[in-house]
N, C-alpha and C positions, 0 to 999 in steps of 0.2 A: 689503220690508224688507231692508236690507243686512246682511251677516254681521257686519261691523265697520267701523270708519272706513276711508276709502280708504287704500290703501298708498302711503306716500311713496316718491318716487324714491330709489334707493339708489346714485346715481352714485359717491359717495365710497367706498361699500362695494365696488362692483365694481372700482374702481381699486385699492383696498388689497388685495383678494383676489388680483388678478392680479399685483400687485407681489410679494405673498408667493410666488406660484408662480414668479416669475422670480428669487427669492432676492436681493432688494436688502437684503442683511444690514447694509450700512454705515449705511443710513438708521435702522434700528432701534437699532443700536449707538450712533449719535450721539445719538439721543433719550434713550437710557438714561443716557448720560454727562451730558447736560444736566440730567436729573432728579436724578442723584446730586449734581451741583454745586449745584442749588437746595436740596437737603436740607442740605448742608454749610453753606450760607449762610443757613439758616433762612428761606428765601423760600417763600411759599405757592405751591402748585401750582394754577394757575388753569385748567389744561387737562388734568385728570386722565384723562378718557376717551381723549384722544389718546395720552397717555403709556402708558395701559394697553394700547392697541392695539399701540404700538411694543414694549412689554415682551413681549407675547404673541408678536408676530412674531419677536422676537429669540430667545425661548426655543425656539420651534418650529423655528427655522432654524439655531440656534447650532451644532448638531452635524452638519448634513448638507449644507450648501449647497456646490455646486460653482461656482467663479467663472466667470462668463461674460464674453465680450467686452463692454466697456462700451458701445460704439456699438450693438451688437446689442440689448442690453437697452433702451437709450434709444429705439431705433427702435420696438421692440414696445410699450414703455410709452407712447410718444407716440400710437401707433395706438389703444390702449385708451383713452387720455385723450380723444382726439378722439371716440371712440364715446360716452363718458360725457357729453360736452357736447352731444350732439344732443338736440333737444327731445322728440321722440316716442320712447316706449319701444320701439315696433316697429322704428324706424330704428336705435336703439342695438343691439338684438338682431341685426338683419340685418347690421350692419357687423361686429360681433364674430364672428358665425357665418361670414361671408364670409372674414374674416381667418383664422379657425381652419381652415376647409376648404381654404383656399389653402396653409396651412402643412402640413396633413395630406397634401395631394396632392403637395407637393414633397419629402416625406420618405417613408421606408419603414422597416420594422423592420431593425435592424442585426443581421445573423445572426452577427456576431462575438461576440454575447452568449450564444450557445449554450453550455451547460455541457459538452457532449460533441460532438466532431466527427462522430460517427456518427449524430447525430439527423437524422430525416427530417421536414421541415416538412409539415404537413397542410393548413393554411390560414393566411391572414393577412388581417386586416381592421382597420378603424378602430373605436375604442370610447372610452368614458370610464370612468375608475375613480371610483366613487361613494364619497364620504366625507361626513360631516355638513355640509350647506349648500354643499358644493363638489363639482363634478365635474371631473376632471382628464383632458383629452383625450390620446390617444396611439395607439400601434399594438399590436395583439394578434397574437401568433404562437403557434400550437400545433403541437407535434411529437409523435412517437410516445413521448416521455418526459416532456415538460414543457409547461406553459402559461406564456407570457411576456407581460408588459405593459410596454411602453416608453413612458413619458410624454414628451410633447414637451419639457417643461421639466426633465426629470430629477428631478422631486420626487414622492414622498419618497425614491425611489431611482432610479438610472439605469435599472435594470431590476427589475421585480418578477417573481419566478419561483416557480411552484408545481409541485412534482413530482406527476405524475398518480398515482403509486403511493400518495401520501399523502392523496389526496382521499377523503373518507368520504361526503360528501353534496353534491349540487348541486341548486339550486332555481331555477326560472324566477321572475322577479320582475316586478311592475308598477311602473314608475318614471315619475313625471310623468304619471300616468294612462295610460301606454302600456305594452304588454307587450313591453318591449325589454331587460329586465335579467336577469342571472343572478347568483347568490350562491353562493360555494364555501366549504365547510367542510372543514378537515383535522383537526379535533378533534371530540370529543363535546360541546364547549361550544357550545350552540346560541345563546348570547347574542351572541357575537362571531364573525364569519366571517373568513376569510383574505383574501378579495377579493370585491368587488362591482363588476360591470362592466355598463355600459349601452351598447347597440349602436345604431348609426344605422339598421340594417336588421334586420327581424325574421328574415329568412332567415339572416343571419350568426349571430344569437343561437341560433337553433334548430340550425344545423349544429354549432356549438361545443358546445351542450348535449348533443346525442346522441352526439357523438364522445367527450366526457369520460365520459358515462354508460356507454359501451361498455367502459370500464376498470373499472367497478364491478360487483360481483356483487349483482344484485337490489337496486339502490341505493334504490328506493322501496318495495320489497316490505314492509318492516317499518316504513315511515314514512308510512302513510296515516292519516287522521283516525280511521278505523274501528279499525285495528289498535292505535293509540295509546290509543284510548278503552278497549279491552278490557284493555290492560296497566294503565291507570290504575284501572279498575274493580276489578281483582283485586289492586291494591296492589303491582304490579311496578315502578311509577314513582311518584314523589311528586307532590303537588299542584303544587309549584313546577316540576318537570320537565314536567308535563303542560301547564301554562299556557305555558311556553316553547315547547313543541312546537306548540301551537295558534297562538301568535303567528307562529311560523315558517311554518306552513302557510297562514296568512292574509296573507302578504306583509309582515309587520312585520319591520323590520330596524333595528339600531342605527346603520347607516350612512345611514338615511333618517329625518330628524327628523319629517317629515310622516306617517310610518308607523312610529313607534317602538313597540316592544312595550308593551302595556298590561296592568297588573295591578290587582287590586281593592284598595280599602280593606277590610280585614277586621275591624280593631279599631275600636270606637266609644268606648272609655274612655281618655282621655288626661289624666285629672285625679287618679285614685286613686293612692295611694302604692304599692299592690301590684296587679299584674295577675292577675286570677282567670280562668283559661282554662276553669274548670268552670262558670262563670256565663254563661248565654245572653245576659244583658244586656251583657256585655263586647263582644259582636260586632255588627257592622253587618248589617242585613237584606240578604242577598245576592240576594233575589228582586226587588229594586227598583233602578233606576238611581240614581245619586247625586242627580239632580234631583228624585226622588220620595221621598227619605228624610225630608224635612220636610213635614208635612201642610199647614202654613200657606203655605209657599212654593209647593207644588204647586197649591194652590187658585188662587193668583194667576196662575200660569203657564197653568193650564187655562182660566181666564176669558179670558185674552188669546188662547189657542189657538182657542177657540170663535168669537171675533169676527174672526179672521184670515182674509183671503182666501186662495185657493189660490195656490201650494202652502203648506199649513200645516205648521208645526213647533212643537214645545213648547219647545225650548231654542235660544237664540240663539248659544250657544257649544258647543264639543264637549268630550268627556271626555279627548281626547288630541290635542295639537297641538304644533308646534315650540316655541311660546312656553311651554307648560306643561312640556315636557320640560326646557327650559333653565331654567325657574323652579326646578326641583329640582336641576339640575346646574351652576348658575352658578359654584359654588365650584371645580369641577374643569374646567369648559369655558367660562371667561369669554369667550374669543375668539368663540365662537359667539353668545353673548348680545349682544356688542358689534356683531357683524355684523348680527344680526337687528334690533337697536334703534338703527341709525344711529350707532354709536359711543358709545352711552351705556348705562349700567345703568338698570334701572327705578327708580322712586322707592323710597327706603329702606323706607318703610312697606308697600310692596307686594312686597317681596322675600320669599324663603323664610326667615322668621325663626324660626318656631316650629311644631312638629308640631301642637300643640293649636290654635293660631290658624288654621293651614291647614285642619285638619279642620272647625273651627267655620265658617269662611268657605265651605267646600264644602257645609255644611248650610244656611247662612242667606243666603249671597251671592246677589244677584239674577242674576248671570251666571257664577257659578263652579260648574262641575259636573265638575271634573277627577277622574280616577282616579289611581292610582299607576303607577310604573315598576318594572321588575324589581330595580333597585338596592336597593329597600326590603326585599327578601327575600334579598339576596346576602350576601357576606362583606366587601366593600370599603366601609368607612364613610367614606371620604375626602370624599364629596359632602356630608357633614354638617358638615365642618370647614373653616375658612378657612386651610388650610395655606399657601396662596400669599400670605397677608397682603394680600388685595385690598382696595382702598378702595371698599367697597360703599355708602357713604353713611351719613348720620346720621339716626336716627329722630326723630319729633317730641319725644320725651322727652329727647333729647340723647344717647342711647346709640348708639354705632357698631354697624353691622351686622357681626357676626363669625360665630361658630359657631352652628349651629341649636340653638334651645332644645328640649331633650328633655322628654318627660313624666316625672312624678315616679317612676314605676315603673322607669325605665331608669337604671342606674348610670352609663353612658357610651355613646358611639355604638356600640361593639361589642355591648354588652348590649342596646341597643335593637334592633339587627338580629337578634340571637339570639332575642329575645322575639317579634319579628315573624315569624320563621321558625316558631317553635313555634305561634303562632296560626294561621298558614297551614296547617300540617299537623295541626291539632287535630281532634277528633271533630266539633265543631260545623261547622267549615268544610268538612270532608270530606263531611258529610251534605248540605250546601247549596251547594257550589261549582257543581254542575250548573245551578243556577238562574241564577247570574251568567253562566255560559257561554251559556245560552239567550239572554241579553240582548245579549252582545257578539259572539258568533260563531254564534249559533243561530237558531232559528225565531222568536224574539221581536225580532229585529233589524229586520225590515221588515214591512210590511203591517198587517193588522188586529190581529195579535197584538202588534205593536209599539205600536199605539194603545192597546190594552187594558192593556199593561204600562207606559204612560206613558214610552215609549222612542223618541220621534220627534224626529229632528234635521233640520237643513236638508237639502233634497234634494241639494245639491251635495256633501255629505259622503259620499254612498253611491257605490259602484262603479257606473258607468254612469249616474250622475245628470246628467251633462253631457257632450255630445260636442263637445269643443273644436275638432275638425277641421271642424265644421259652421259655425264662426264665421269669416266671411270677413275682417273687419277685423282686421289684425295687432295693433294696439294693444289692441283689446278682447279678443282671444284671449289675449294675454300677461297682461293685467290679470286676466282671469278665472282663468287657470291659476294665477297667483301667489296670488290670493285663496283658491282651493281648497286649494293646498298649505299656505298659512300658517294657514288656519282649522282644518285637521285632517281626517283621513279615517277613515271607519268601516272596520273590518277586513273582508276578504273573508268572505262568509258560508260557513261550513263545514257547518252542519247545518240541515236543513229540518224536522226533527221534534224533539220534546222530547228533551233529552239525558238519558240514564239516570243514576241516582244511583250514587254509589260504594258498593261493598260494604264496609261497615265492621264491625269486631269487635263481637261480641255483648255489649255492656254498656249501661248506662243511656243512652238516647238523649235529646238535647235536643229532638228534633223533636216537634211536635204531631202527633196522629193524622192521616194523610193522608185525602183524600176517597176514596171507594170506587173502586178501579181494580185493575189487575193486581197492583200492589204490596201490596194488602191480603190477597191469598190466601196461604195457608200456604206459605212457601217452604222453610223448614228445620224440620221437626218436632222439638220438644224432647222428649227421652226422660224417662221417669219415673225416680225414684231407683233403684228396684230393677233397672231395665234398663240404667242408665247404664254400669255396669262392662262388661257384655257389649258394648254398643254402642260404647264407647270402644275396646275391644279389636278389634272388627270394623273400625272406622274406621281404626285403626292398620295393620291388615293390608291394608286397601284401599290406603292411601297407600304402603305398602311395595311392594305388587304393582305399582301404577302407576309407581312410581319405577324399577322393574326391567322394565317391559313390553317394552323393546327386546330383552330377553334371552329372549323367548318361544321355546320349543323344542317341536318336534313330537314327540309321544309315540306316536301310532299313527294309521293312516288306514284307512278301510273303504269299499269301493264297494258300496253296498247298494241303489242306485236305478238305474233304466234311463234317467232323464232328470235334468235339473237339480234340485238340492235347493232348496226354496223356504222351508222353515220348520224351526226346531229348538226343542224344548221338553224340559225335563228334570224329573224328579220331585224332590221336596224332599230325599230322601235320596241323590240323585245316582246312584242305582243303574240307572235306566232312562232311555234317550234316545228321544224320539219325533221323527220327521222326516216332512215332507211333500215332495212332488215334483211336477214337471210330468208324471210318469208316472201320476198320479192315485192313487198309493198312499200310505197312512200306514204307516210302518215303526216297529217297536218293537225297540230294540236294547239288549242287556244289557251294561252296563259291567263287570260282574263277570266274565262269561265271554267277553266280546268276541265275542258271537255275535248274529245276527239271530234274534229270537224269534217275531215275528209280522209279517205283511204283510196289510193290510186295504185293500180297494178299495170306495169308496162310489159312484163313477160313472165314466164314461169321460172325464171332463173333469179338467184339472189341479187339484191342490190348491195353495193359495197361502200358507197359514200355519197354525200350530197353537199351542194353549196347553194346559197341564195345570192343571186346577182344583185348589183346595185339597183336602187329604186324598189326592191322587194317585189318585182313583178314576175320574175322567172326563177325556177329552181332547176338545177342541173343535177342529174343522178348518173352514177356509173353502175354498170351491171356485169355479172359474170357471163353474160351472153355476148361479150366483146363490144357492146354498144354503149353510147352515151345518150341519155334521154333529156330533152328540154321540156319542162312543164310550165305552162303559163298559169300563174295564180289567178289572174284576172279572168281568163277564159275558162279556167277549170278543165283544161285538157292538154294532152301531149301536143306540143307545137312543132317539134323537130326531133329527128333521130340521126345520130352521127355514127356511121359504121367505122369506128375508130381503130380497132386493133384485131389481131389474129388470135387472141386469147383473152381471158377474163380481164376486165378493167378493174384494178384494185383500189385506186385512189385518184381524186381529182382536186385541183386547186384553181383559183381564179385571181387574176390581177390585171387591171386596166385593159379590158377587152382581149385578154389572152387567156386561153384555157389550157391547163397543163394536165395531161392524162397519163397515168402510169398503168402498166399492164404486165401480166405474167408472160407476155410474148417477148420480154427482155428489152422493152423500149419505154421511153417517156416521150410523148409527142406534145408539141407546142402548136396551138391553133390560134388564129386570129378570128375572133367572133364578136360581132356587134349586137348587143342585146336588142336594139330597136329592130334590126333585121330579123332576129330570131322570132319575134312575136308576129311578124307579118309575112315572112317568106321562109322557104325551105332551103337547106343546103347552103347556108351562107358562112360556113366555117372554112377558112383557108389554112392548110398545113404549112407552118413556118419552119419547123425543124423536127428532126427525129433523133433523140439521144439514145445511142446504142449502149446496152449493158451485156454482161456475160451470163446473166441469169435473170429469172423472172423478178420484176420489181414489185415489192410489197407495198411500199409507202413513199410519199414525197412530201416536201414542205418548202415553202418560199421564205426568204428572209424579209424583214419588215420593209426594206427599201425596194423589194421586187427585182433586185439585181442578181441574186443567186438562188439556186435551187439545190437541195440535197435529196438524194434518193437512197433507199435501202433495199437490198435484194434478198432473195430466198437463201442465198449462200453466205450472207453475213457481210457483204461488201457495202461500204458507204461511198457515194460519189458526190462531189461538190462541183456544180456547173456554173459557168458564167452565162447568164441569160441574155446579156447584151450581145454576146458573140456566139452563143450556143456552143461553147467550148468547155472541155473538161479541165477543171482546175486541180482537183485532188481526188485520189482514189485510195481508200483505206480499207483493209480487212478489219472490220470493226468487231464482228462477233463470230463465234464458232458455229452458230446456227443461224436461222433466218432472222432478219430484222423485223420487229413488230411496229415500232414507231420511231420517228426522228423529227427533230425541230431545231432551228437556230435559236440562240439566245437573243434577247431584245436588241443588243448592240451588234449582233451578227458576227461576233468574234469567235463564238464557240458553237459546236453542234453536239446535242445530246441524243443518244439513241438507246433503245432497249431491244433485247433480243431473246431468242429461245435459250441462250446459254445462261440466263438469269442475271446478266450484268447490265448496269447502267454505265454508259461510257461517254466521256466528253472528249471531243477532238478539237484542236485549235485549227481554225479555218485558214489562217495565214500560212502555217507551216505544215498542216496535215498531221501533226503529232498527236498521239493519244496522250492526254494529260490527266485523265482521271478514269479509274475503273473501279466501280463499286459493286460488290457482290450482294445479291439478294437471295433470300431463302426460297423465293418462288419467282416465277416469270412475271414481269411487269408488262402488261399488254399495251398500255397507252399512258400518256402523261401530258402535263402542262408544266411550264417552268418559267422563272423570271431571270435565269442566269445563275442564281445561287440556290434557290429553294425549288424543290420538285414536288408536285402532287401527282402521284402515279396510281393507276388502277391495276390491281393485281389479278392473277389467275384465280385466287380464292374469292374474289369479290370485294375485298377490303381496299380502302384507299390508304396510301402511305404518304406521309410528308417527310421528305429527305432534306438534310443539309448536304448538298453535293460537295461542298468544300471539305467537310470532315468525313463524309461518307457514312454518316450516322442517320438512323431513323429518328425523327423528332416525335412523330405520333402515328398511331394506327387507328383508322376510323372505320368502323363497321359499315358496309355498304350493301352490295348486291349478294344474292345467294349463289351466283355463278360468276364467271370471269367478267371483269369490266372491259368492255370492248370499244367504247367511244366516249369522248369527253369534249365539252365545250365550255368556254369562259367568256364573260362579257369584257368590254374594253376597260372597265374600272377594276377588273379582277375581283369583284365582290360577289358575283353570282356564277354558279356552276351548274352544269347538267351532265349527268353520266348515264350511259346505257350499258346493258349487260346481257350475258347469255341467259339470264333469267327472264328476258323479254320485257324488262321494265326500263323506264327512264326515271331518274331521281333528280329532283331539284334541290340545290344546296345554297346556303347563304353563309357568308363569313360573319361571325359574331365579334363585335368590338367591345 
């Protein structure tokens, strides 16, 4: 089955476009004069499409054309005309290409165009400047200050210049199915770039890309899909901004109509007099592609799909294509529509006449599955109005096509866009946008998940669906490439696992209860009324402390061990600090007198961690001798020993009479232990569960609600467990080396880990997706965090304050003379204790 009707030859279009490039302004001017004369004489316009083309050419060239030598123009135009008259498309292309390459070879970049005589050229090559439906050949030259592009025909300017100091982002692009493009942005507006270049050689593109990138500080560090996802999840960027970023990362560009940014329909009600954004029925089901929104139509499509030979596809047209983009933008970019449609507009009844009609056709039409474009959520409403007074035809009822008919709830085009923006940023869309992202950019884009989601398009629309270079016949290759580009392309796949949901404010949700998953576990415990005032005060003090964490000041330091400190625990009244060390000793330090009060030794093997149990009467220590020791503070002696594992015990945690022990024997064990029994009897620990791992477990941590546990292994694997059922929820290969530390965010939605590979990584608990990966110059051995800001202890002994959202270091604080190996923080997040390989513990205070 073909994608659509065979593409007609566009000889006249090629001819007209190249005439436009050579600035034949007098032709357009003459045609406009003829049209004005006909109007004055009240003569009918029998060739409106031709006059529209001439009008558009004149408008676009009126202000910028440089006069060329007439003979030179005629000669070049004649060559192009000869090419357009050849019978075979391959011969046409070959002749135009040969002519172009000949001109490029005979010319070079004019260095008199340099803005400064002191500029040093770095490289020069040939390239094409990409604009919608047109690529403009010329010469690229880059210096130590500027990037220059000099088009062969001097259009749109004799020289396009980009100051390298102004470049904010640069992206590699796939153009014409080949990785030969780069797009450069000098502003934060990700919808429109400053220049889009396509090179003839991949090595030229790559050299230019890396040279420009060397002028930017961490130009991609804060612009990865994972980092942007974390910003979006936490509300640092809007839904609109996030979708723009995803389109940008997926090779979508406003300069390439075959890969134009795609946005979702979010509103489903275009008939009511008032738009109710609190009513779920107002919104489209974002978990389904447009083609699956109508049950009746979907059943017909699936029946055809089941009987279809391989390769199967459910939809014969795409949700984004040049034709659909220009369907929406015809009133502001008519020249592109005329070029695409052989100099004619579409039939008046098929034009973009009404928002409601367009939505209805997307629901019911046999071949209409289009989504929207960013302009529907922007601020420029000109695409909805016929300000150019174009003759777009007459509908069957006799009405001329003019401005787009808006829904009753919109007062005017500006109000329509405002309400669209409100809908896109609404609670309902924020809760469900991740489902649409899964379809367009994520794991439901391809494979069995796409089949289950009824999201299967023609194979040629997917990246890698066709290797055009393998087609030997030139005519067939060009025809296939043209068909792919005109039919539309699926965005580059950005995510291979379910996209996490956005963290939305706590008020009535529209969502139905989800199926049992990690999202169902208690993430943010709700306080009772009598505790709310105290908890609110504590929460405010935490926020204040973390906002000032970079002002952390050392208050005192004490060398109390003979080897590296491995664990720190503090009594509830903060009067006493217990520490463990590789010197095999448990130390008891008084904060009131700043003196060491006790030193206890259980064996000749290092101790790895410690916890103080409720009531401050018992301290539990883990040891490399495979045992867990219970020390009674009141009695001043070891009260119990648990033969817990077959290898060293690396970390322990305590929660509501349950002891969690991690070991290098590749297990985490859960024990039921009652503190009262520990102080009076022996062997009162009952094994409840054994959580198996594939490698030795280095560290564990519990979430604040005590419902989940995360573990990190020597091989870099992170495992998230449901403690209520002792079942594995997620397993992620987090690091390329061993995991040093791991912890849940306070709301339990994310897990942060550090490892031997020098990365700090954030994983979404619900989906298991890696959503942030921040590189460090050195290993971060341990950390504390509030979900946004991280205080880490490094291999060098310094403390680092990180903004995990941007991936930037906020402050570096001198600390230990060796690696920081243990950290503790009080409930108000205002006091900290660190321990290091320098055998010291340091007390810190937040300065306000």
